[in-house]
DRENBARO-925983 format. One record per atom (N, C-alpha, C): residue number from 0; residue in one letter; atom name; x, y, z. Coordinates in steps of 0.05 Angstrom, whole numbers, plus 5000, padded with zeros to 4 digits. Example, Ala and Ser with C-alpha at 12.3 -4.5 7.8 and 13.67 -1.06 7.14 Angstrom:
2
   seq   type   atom     xx     yy     zz
     0      A      N   5264   4886   5156
     0      A     CA   5246   4910   5156
     0      A      C   5264   4934   5156
     1      S      N   5257   4955   5142
     1      S     CA   5273   4979   5143
     1      S      C   5258   5001   5157
***
This chain:
186
   seq   type   atom     xx     yy     zz
     0      M      N   3045   2845   3674
     0      M     CA   3059   2857   3652
     0      M      C   3076   2836   3638
     1      N      N   3074   2834   3612
     1      N     CA   3090   2815   3597
     1      N      C   3113   2829   3583
     2      G      N   3130   2813   3570
     2      G     CA   3154   2824   3557
     2      G      C   3147   2846   3537
     3      R      N   3127   2842   3521
     3      R     CA   3120   2862   3500
     3      R      C   3111   2888   3513
     4      S      N   3094   2886   3534
     4      S     CA   3085   2911   3547
     4      S      C   3107   2925   3562
     5      I      N   3126   2910   3573
     5      I     CA   3150   2922   3585
     5      I      C   3165   2938   3564
     6      G      N   3169   2926   3541
     6      G     CA   3184   2939   3519
     6      G      C   3170   2964   3510
     7      L      N   3143   2963   3508
     7      L     CA   3128   2987   3500
     7      L      C   3131   3009   3521
     8      E      N   3129   3001   3546
     8      E     CA   3131   3021   3568
     8      E      C   3159   3033   3569
     9      L      N   3180   3016   3565
     9      L     CA   3207   3026   3564
     9      L      C   3211   3047   3541
    10      G      N   3200   3040   3518
    10      G     CA   3201   3059   3496
    10      G      C   3187   3085   3502
    11      R      N   3164   3084   3514
    11      R     CA   3148   3108   3521
    11      R      C   3164   3125   3541
    12      L      N   3174   3112   3562
    12      L     CA   3189   3127   3582
    12      L      C   3215   3140   3571
    13      T      N   3228   3125   3554
    13      T     CA   3253   3136   3542
    13      T      C   3246   3160   3524
    14      D      N   3226   3157   3508
    14      D     CA   3218   3180   3491
    14      D      C   3210   3204   3508
    15      E      N   3194   3199   3529
    15      E     CA   3186   3221   3546
    15      E      C   3210   3234   3559
    16      F      N   3229   3218   3569
    16      F     CA   3253   3230   3581
    16      F      C   3267   3249   3562
    17      F      N   3274   3239   3538
    17      F     CA   3289   3255   3520
    17      F      C   3274   3279   3509
    18      E      N   3247   3277   3508
    18      E     CA   3231   3300   3499
    18      E      C   3229   3321   3520
    19      T      N   3225   3313   3545
    19      T     CA   3219   3333   3566
    19      T      C   3244   3342   3582
    20      R      N   3266   3327   3579
    20      R     CA   3290   3334   3595
    20      R      C   3314   3339   3577
    21      A      N   3309   3347   3552
    21      A     CA   3330   3352   3533
    21      A      C   3350   3372   3542
    22      S      N   3341   3394   3554
    22      S     CA   3359   3415   3563
    22      S      C   3377   3405   3585
    23      A      N   3366   3391   3605
    23      A     CA   3382   3381   3627
    23      A      C   3402   3360   3617
    24      Y      N   3393   3343   3599
    24      Y     CA   3410   3322   3587
    24      Y      C   3434   3336   3573
    25      R      N   3428   3356   3556
    25      R     CA   3449   3370   3542
    25      R      C   3469   3383   3562
    26      G      N   3458   3393   3584
    26      G     CA   3475   3405   3605
    26      G      C   3494   3384   3617
    27      A      N   3484   3360   3621
    27      A     CA   3500   3338   3632
    27      A      C   3523   3331   3613
    28      V      N   3516   3329   3587
    28      V     CA   3537   3323   3567
    28      V      C   3558   3345   3567
    29      D      N   3549   3370   3566
    29      D     CA   3567   3392   3565
    29      D      C   3585   3393   3590
    30      A      N   3574   3387   3613
    30      A     CA   3590   3387   3638
    30      A      C   3612   3366   3637
    31      C      N   3605   3342   3627
    31      C     CA   3624   3320   3625
    31      C      C   3646   3327   3605
    32      V      N   3638   3337   3582
    32      V     CA   3657   3344   3562
    32      V      C   3676   3366   3572
    33      A      N   3665   3386   3586
    33      A     CA   3682   3408   3596
    33      A      C   3702   3397   3617
    34      A      N   3693   3380   3635
    34      A     CA   3710   3368   3655
    34      A      C   3733   3353   3642
    35      L      N   3726   3336   3623
    35      L     CA   3747   3320   3610
    35      L      C   3766   3336   3593
    36      R      N   3756   3356   3579
    36      R     CA   3773   3374   3563
    36      R      C   3792   3389   3581
    37      G      N   3783   3396   3605
    37      G     CA   3799   3412   3624
    37      G      C   3818   3395   3641
    38      G      N   3820   3369   3634
    38      G     CA   3838   3352   3649
    38      G      C   3826   3340   3674
    39      G      N   3800   3344   3678
    39      G     CA   3786   3333   3701
    39      G      C   3776   3305   3696
    40      K      N   3759   3296   3713
    40      K     CA   3749   3268   3712
    40      K      C   3720   3267   3719
    41      I      N   3708   3244   3715
    41      I     CA   3680   3239   3723
    41      I      C   3681   3217   3744
    42      L      N   3669   3223   3767
    42      L     CA   3665   3203   3788
    42      L      C   3636   3194   3788
    43      A      N   3632   3168   3787
    43      A     CA   3605   3157   3785
    43      A      C   3600   3139   3809
    44      L      N   3575   3139   3819
    44      L     CA   3569   3123   3842
    44      L      C   3539   3116   3843
    45      G      N   3533   3096   3859
    45      G     CA   3506   3087   3864
    45      G      C   3507   3062   3881
    46      N      N   3484   3053   3890
    46      N     CA   3481   3029   3906
    46      N      C   3467   3007   3890
    47      G      N   3474   2982   3895
    47      G     CA   3460   2960   3882
    47      G      C   3461   2961   3852
    48      G      N   3438   2960   3839
    48      G     CA   3436   2962   3810
    48      G      C   3447   2988   3800
    49      S      N   3444   3009   3815
    49      S     CA   3455   3035   3807
    49      S      C   3486   3035   3808
    50      A      N   3497   3019   3827
    50      A     CA   3526   3016   3827
    50      A      C   3536   3002   3802
    51      A      N   3521   2981   3794
    51      A     CA   3528   2967   3770
    51      A      C   3527   2985   3745
    52      E      N   3506   3002   3744
    52      E     CA   3504   3021   3722
    52      E      C   3526   3042   3722
    53      A      N   3534   3051   3746
    53      A     CA   3556   3070   3748
    53      A      C   3581   3057   3738
    54      Q      N   3586   3033   3745
    54      Q     CA   3610   3018   3736
    54      Q      C   3609   3014   3706
    55      H      N   3586   3008   3695
    55      H     CA   3582   3005   3666
    55      H      C   3589   3030   3652
    56      F      N   3579   3053   3661
    56      F     CA   3585   3079   3650
    56      F      C   3615   3085   3649
    57      V      N   3628   3080   3672
    57      V     CA   3657   3085   3674
    57      V      C   3672   3066   3655
    58      A      N   3664   3041   3653
    58      A     CA   3678   3022   3635
    58      A      C   3677   3032   3606
    59      E      N   3653   3043   3598
    59      E     CA   3651   3053   3571
    59      E      C   3668   3077   3566
    60      L      N   3673   3093   3586
    60      L     CA   3690   3117   3584
    60      L      C   3719   3110   3584
    61      V      N   3727   3093   3602
    61      V     CA   3755   3086   3605
    61      V      C   3765   3069   3582
    62      N      N   3749   3050   3573
    62      N     CA   3757   3033   3551
    62      N      C   3749   3046   3524
    63      K      N   3725   3040   3515
    63      K     CA   3714   3053   3491
    63      K      C   3684   3045   3490
    64      F      N   3670   3059   3474
    64      F     CA   3641   3052   3470
    64      F      C   3637   3043   3441
    65      S      N   3634   3062   3424
    65      S     CA   3627   3055   3396
    65      S      C   3651   3054   3377
    66      R      N   3673   3066   3385
    66      R     CA   3697   3066   3367
    66      R      C   3722   3069   3384
    67      P      N   3744   3060   3373
    67      P     CA   3770   3063   3387
    67      P      C   3776   3093   3391
    68      R      N   3786   3100   3414
    68      R     CA   3794   3127   3421
    68      R      C   3811   3126   3446
    69      P      N   3824   3148   3453
    69      P     CA   3839   3148   3478
    69      P      C   3820   3143   3502
    70      A      N   3832   3132   3523
    70      A     CA   3817   3128   3548
    70      A      C   3808   3155   3560
    71      L      N   3785   3156   3572
    71      L     CA   3775   3180   3585
    71      L      C   3776   3176   3615
    72      R      N   3781   3198   3630
    72      R     CA   3785   3196   3659
    72      R      C   3758   3193   3673
    73      A      N   3754   3170   3685
    73      A     CA   3730   3165   3700
    73      A      C   3735   3143   3721
    74      V      N   3721   3145   3744
    74      V     CA   3725   3126   3766
    74      V      C   3698   3120   3777
    75      A      N   3693   3094   3781
    75      A     CA   3668   3085   3795
    75      A      C   3675   3082   3825
    76      L      N   3661   3096   3842
    76      L     CA   3668   3096   3870
    76      L      C   3655   3073   3885
    77      S      N   3643   3054   3871
    77      S     CA   3631   3031   3884
    77      S      C   3648   3005   3881
    78      T      N   3672   3008   3871
    78      T     CA   3687   2984   3863
    78      T      C   3709   2975   3882
    79      D      N   3719   2991   3899
    79      D     CA   3742   2984   3916
    79      D      C   3732   2974   3943
    80      T      N   3730   2947   3945
    80      T     CA   3718   2936   3970
    80      T      C   3733   2942   3995
    81      S      N   3760   2945   3993
    81      S     CA   3775   2952   4017
    81      S      C   3769   2980   4027
    82      V      N   3767   2998   4008
    82      V     CA   3760   3026   4015
    82      V      C   3731   3027   4026
    83      L      N   3713   3014   4011
    83      L     CA   3684   3015   4020
    83      L      C   3681   3003   4047
    84      T      N   3692   2980   4052
    84      T     CA   3688   2967   4078
    84      T      C   3702   2980   4101
    85      S      N   3726   2992   4095
    85      S     CA   3740   3005   4117
    85      S      C   3724   3031   4125
    86      I      N   3714   3046   4106
    86      I     CA   3699   3069   4112
    86      I      C   3673   3062   4126
    87      A      N   3659   3042   4116
    87      A     CA   3634   3033   4129
    87      A      C   3638   3023   4157
    88      N      N   3660   3009   4162
    88      N     CA   3666   2999   4188
    88      N      C   3676   3020   4207
    89      D      N   3694   3037   4198
    89      D     CA   3707   3056   4216
    89      D      C   3691   3082   4219
    90      I      N   3676   3090   4199
    90      I     CA   3661   3115   4201
    90      I      C   3631   3109   4200
    91      S      N   3622   3103   4176
    91      S     CA   3593   3098   4171
    91      S      C   3589   3091   4142
    92      F      N   3569   3074   4137
    92      F     CA   3563   3068   4109
    92      F      C   3554   3093   4094
    93      D      N   3543   3113   4109
    93      D     CA   3535   3138   4096
    93      D      C   3558   3153   4085
    94      A      N   3583   3147   4093
    94      A     CA   3607   3161   4084
    94      A      C   3623   3147   4063
    95      V      N   3613   3124   4053
    95      V     CA   3630   3108   4034
    95      V      C   3637   3123   4009
    96      F      N   3619   3140   3999
    96      F     CA   3625   3155   3975
    96      F      C   3637   3183   3981
    97      S      N   3627   3196   4002
    97      S     CA   3636   3223   4008
    97      S      C   3666   3223   4014
    98      R      N   3676   3203   4029
    98      R     CA   3704   3202   4035
    98      R      C   3721   3199   4010
    99      Q      N   3711   3184   3991
    99      Q     CA   3726   3180   3966
    99      Q      C   3726   3206   3950
   100      I      N   3704   3221   3951
   100      I     CA   3703   3247   3937
   100      I      C   3723   3266   3950
   101      E      N   3725   3265   3977
   101      E     CA   3745   3281   3991
   101      E      C   3773   3275   3981
   102      A      N   3779   3249   3976
   102      A     CA   3805   3241   3967
   102      A      C   3810   3245   3937
   103      L      N   3790   3241   3921
   103      L     CA   3794   3241   3892
   103      L      C   3782   3264   3877
   104      G      N   3763   3278   3888
   104      G     CA   3748   3299   3874
   104      G      C   3762   3325   3874
   105      D      N   3763   3337   3851
   105      D     CA   3776   3363   3847
   105      D      C   3755   3383   3835
   106      P      N   3758   3409   3841
   106      P     CA   3741   3428   3829
   106      P      C   3741   3425   3798
   107      G      N   3717   3426   3786
   107      G     CA   3715   3422   3758
   107      G      C   3709   3394   3749
   108      D      N   3713   3374   3767
   108      D     CA   3705   3347   3761
   108      D      C   3675   3345   3761
   109      V      N   3664   3322   3751
   109      V     CA   3636   3318   3751
   109      V      C   3630   3293   3768
   110      L      N   3609   3295   3784
   110      L     CA   3598   3272   3799
   110      L      C   3573   3263   3785
   111      L      N   3572   3238   3777
   111      L     CA   3547   3226   3767
   111      L      C   3537   3208   3789
   112      A      N   3515   3216   3801
   112      A     CA   3503   3201   3823
   112      A      C   3477   3187   3814
   113      L      N   3477   3161   3815
   113      L     CA   3453   3145   3807
   113      L      C   3438   3135   3831
   114      S      N   3412   3140   3831
   114      S     CA   3394   3130   3853
   114      S      C   3366   3130   3842
   115      T      N   3353   3107   3841
   115      T     CA   3326   3107   3831
   115      T      C   3307   3123   3848
   116      S      N   3311   3123   3874
   116      S     CA   3293   3138   3892
   116      S      C   3302   3167   3897
   117      G      N   3328   3171   3894
   117      G     CA   3339   3197   3901
   117      G      C   3340   3202   3931
   118      Q      N   3339   3181   3947
   118      Q     CA   3337   3184   3976
   118      Q      C   3360   3171   3991
   119      S      N   3379   3158   3977
   119      S     CA   3400   3142   3991
   119      S      C   3418   3160   4007
   120      P      N   3420   3156   4033
   120      P     CA   3436   3174   4050
   120      P      C   3465   3176   4041
   121      N      N   3477   3155   4033
   121      N     CA   3506   3157   4025
   121      N      C   3509   3172   3999
   122      V      N   3489   3170   3981
   122      V     CA   3490   3186   3956
   122      V      C   3485   3215   3962
   123      L      N   3466   3221   3980
   123      L     CA   3461   3249   3987
   123      L      C   3485   3262   4000
   124      R      N   3499   3247   4017
   124      R     CA   3523   3257   4030
   124      R      C   3545   3262   4010
   125      A      N   3547   3244   3990
   125      A     CA   3566   3248   3968
   125      A      C   3560   3273   3953
   126      L      N   3534   3278   3947
   126      L     CA   3526   3303   3933
   126      L      C   3535   3328   3949
   127      Q      N   3530   3327   3975
   127      Q     CA   3538   3350   3992
   127      Q      C   3568   3354   3991
   128      T      N   3583   3333   3993
   128      T     CA   3613   3335   3991
   128      T      C   3622   3345   3964
   129      A      N   3609   3336   3943
   129      A     CA   3616   3345   3916
   129      A      C   3611   3375   3914
   130      H      N   3589   3385   3924
   130      H     CA   3584   3414   3923
   130      H      C   3605   3429   3939
   131      E      N   3612   3419   3963
   131      E     CA   3632   3432   3979
   131      E      C   3659   3434   3966
   132      R      N   3665   3414   3950
   132      R     CA   3692   3412   3937
   132      R      C   3692   3424   3909
   133      G      N   3670   3435   3899
   133      G     CA   3669   3448   3873
   133      G      C   3666   3430   3849
   134      L      N   3654   3406   3854
   134      L     CA   3648   3388   3831
   134      L      C   3621   3396   3820
   135      K      N   3617   3392   3795
   135      K     CA   3591   3395   3782
   135      K      C   3576   3368   3787
   136      S      N   3551   3370   3795
   136      S     CA   3537   3345   3802
   136      S      C   3514   3340   3782
   137      V      N   3512   3314   3774
   137      V     CA   3491   3305   3757
   137      V      C   3477   3282   3771
   138      A      N   3451   3284   3776
   138      A     CA   3436   3262   3789
   138      A      C   3419   3248   3768
   139      L      N   3421   3222   3767
   139      L     CA   3406   3205   3749
   139      L      C   3387   3189   3768
   140      T      N   3361   3196   3767
   140      T     CA   3342   3186   3787
   140      T      C   3316   3177   3773
   141      G      N   3297   3170   3790
   141      G     CA   3269   3166   3782
   141      G      C   3254   3192   3784
   142      R      N   3228   3191   3778
   142      R     CA   3211   3215   3777
   142      R      C   3215   3234   3801
   143      G      N   3220   3259   3794
   143      G     CA   3222   3280   3814
   143      G      C   3250   3283   3827
   144      G      N   3266   3262   3827
   144      G     CA   3293   3263   3838
   144      G      C   3296   3259   3868
   145      G      N   3274   3259   3883
   145      G     CA   3276   3257   3912
   145      G      C   3294   3279   3922
   146      K      N   3309   3273   3943
   146      K     CA   3327   3293   3954
   146      K      C   3351   3300   3936
   147      L      N   3356   3282   3917
   147      L     CA   3377   3287   3897
   147      L      C   3370   3308   3877
   148      A      N   3345   3318   3878
   148      A     CA   3337   3340   3861
   148      A      C   3354   3365   3865
   149      G      N   3369   3365   3887
   149      G     CA   3387   3388   3893
   149      G      C   3413   3387   3877
   150      A      N   3417   3367   3860
   150      A     CA   3440   3366   3843
   150      A      C   3440   3390   3823
   151      D      N   3464   3396   3813
   151      D     CA   3465   3418   3793
   151      D      C   3448   3411   3769
   152      I      N   3449   3386   3761
   152      I     CA   3434   3377   3737
   152      I      C   3418   3352   3745
   153      L      N   3392   3353   3742
   153      L     CA   3375   3330   3748
   153      L      C   3365   3317   3723
   154      L      N   3372   3291   3721
   154      L     CA   3362   3274   3699
   154      L      C   3343   3254   3711
   155      D      N   3318   3260   3714
   155      D     CA   3299   3243   3727
   155      D      C   3281   3229   3707
   156      V      N   3281   3203   3708
   156      V     CA   3264   3186   3690
   156      V      C   3236   3189   3700
   157      P      N   3217   3194   3682
   157      P     CA   3189   3199   3690
   157      P      C   3174   3173   3699
   158      S      N   3185   3159   3719
   158      S     CA   3173   3135   3730
   158      S      C   3182   3132   3758
   159      A      N   3166   3118   3775
   159      A     CA   3174   3111   3802
   159      A      C   3179   3081   3804
   160      E      N   3176   3066   3783
   160      E     CA   3181   3037   3783
   160      E      C   3210   3031   3780
   161      T      N   3223   3020   3800
   161      T     CA   3252   3016   3799
   161      T      C   3262   3001   3774
   162      P      N   3249   2979   3766
   162      P     CA   3260   2965   3742
   162      P      C   3259   2983   3717
   163      R      N   3237   2998   3714
   163      R     CA   3235   3015   3690
   163      R      C   3255   3038   3691
   164      V      N   3259   3049   3715
   164      V     CA   3278   3071   3719
   164      V      C   3306   3061   3711
   165      Q      N   3314   3038   3722
   165      Q     CA   3340   3027   3716
   165      Q      C   3344   3021   3687
   166      E      N   3323   3011   3673
   166      E     CA   3325   3005   3645
   166      E      C   3330   3031   3629
   167      V      N   3315   3052   3636
   167      V     CA   3319   3077   3622
   167      V      C   3347   3089   3629
   168      H      N   3356   3085   3654
   168      H     CA   3383   3095   3661
   168      H      C   3404   3083   3643
   169      L      N   3401   3057   3636
   169      L     CA   3420   3044   3618
   169      L      C   3420   3058   3591
   170      V      N   3397   3064   3580
   170      V     CA   3395   3078   3555
   170      V      C   3408   3106   3557
   171      I      N   3403   3120   3579
   171      I     CA   3414   3146   3583
   171      I      C   3445   3145   3585
   172      I      N   3456   3126   3600
   172      I     CA   3485   3125   3602
   172      I      C   3498   3118   3576
   173      H      N   3485   3102   3560
   173      H     CA   3496   3096   3533
   173      H      C   3495   3122   3516
   174      A      N   3473   3136   3518
   174      A     CA   3470   3161   3503
   174      A      C   3491   3182   3512
   175      L      N   3495   3184   3539
   175      L     CA   3515   3202   3549
   175      L      C   3543   3196   3539
   176      V      N   3551   3171   3539
   176      V     CA   3577   3163   3529
   176      V      C   3580   3171   3500
   177      T      N   3559   3164   3484
   177      T     CA   3560   3171   3456
   177      T      C   3564   3201   3452
   178      D      N   3548   3217   3466
   178      D     CA   3549   3246   3462
   178      D      C   3574   3258   3474
   179      I      N   3585   3246   3495
   179      I     CA   3611   3255   3506
   179      I      C   3633   3250   3485
   180      E      N   3633   3226   3473
   180      E     CA   3653   3220   3452
   180      E      C   3650   3240   3429
   181      V      N   3626   3246   3420
   181      V     CA   3622   3265   3398
   181      V      C   3632   3293   3407
   182      G      N   3625   3301   3431
   182      G     CA   3633   3327   3441
   182      G      C   3663   3330   3443
   183      L      N   3677   3308   3447
   183      L     CA   3706   3309   3449
   183      L      C   3719   3305   3421
   184      G      N   3703   3301   3401
   184      G     CA   3713   3298   3374
   184      G      C   3721   3270   3366
   185      Y      N   3711   3250   3379
   185      Y     CA   3718   3222   3372
   185      Y      C   3696   3210   3355
***
């Protein structure tokens, strides 16, 4: 596959996602807007490249995306190395996100869980904890969602190729931030 064919495939997958998952996407935007309007926050997480995308999403919310506006309440749960390593060492790597949700998650908050496979044990445990604590969950995954399909809202990219899924995830998080800003009146 060359650069041009990757670009064409990315365009096709992005179009297919927004055409076939429009209702779920709108639900994710509405959930985020409702949480932020209600004084809640968005907690985002993932492993590896998905952690980087979760951090990117949070940076766009806390700082700004397309225009100056007040900071929005969001936290990336993959950024505090002391918390991550103490939980991994003392409890289990599977608990690195769920423990943080126990500490920071409130009913009405939104969890945005990113996983290309939808199978990461620590992300699945975070989803379970989010449900137990009354958070609305949004899963951003590859085709079918894997075990993360149990999220309240599933945003699954119609591909199983990790690079293509991550590329479309970036488009989706930029779209989410844009639509959250619009939904909040910015």
